[in-house]
N, C-alpha and C positions, 0 to 999 in steps of 0.2 A: 628749550625754551627760542633759541633764536627765531624760528620758525613764527611763535607768535610774533617776536620783534620785524620781522619782513612783514606780516600783513598789519601790524600796525603802523608801519613806514607807508603800506599805501594808504593804509585809513587817513593818516595826514595828510597825504597829497589830495587824497580825495575831496578831503575838509577843506584844505586849501582853494582849490579850485573852486567850490562852489560859495565860498567864505562863510563856511561852519566853522564853528570853535567846536575843536575837539576833546573829548574826554581825556584825563590822563591811563599812561600804561596799564595799570593793575586795574583801574576799571575798566576795561576795554575787554581783559582776557575773562574778567568775574561774568560779561553780559555774553561771552561766547555761548551757542547752544553746546549741547552733548555731542550734535552731529557736526558741527565746527571743529570742535575738540579734537575730535577722533579724524576728522579728515585732516587737521592737523598733524595728530600723531600717525597718521598712514603714510604721510607724505616723508616726514622726518626719518620714519625707518625705510622707507626705501633709497631713500638719498646715502641711506647710513649702508645701506644692502643688506641690512635686517629680514627685508620681506622677499 
């Protein structure tokens, strides 16, 4: 879940940079595509040394 949180933090920074109102974390995660979820999970596994 921390990988999703890191992505969300980046999203918040970009929203602030461009003056946009961000969505909440729950909605952010729900809106991720299957490809994005797979990429997050693969990156998390490689960081844990499971890949």
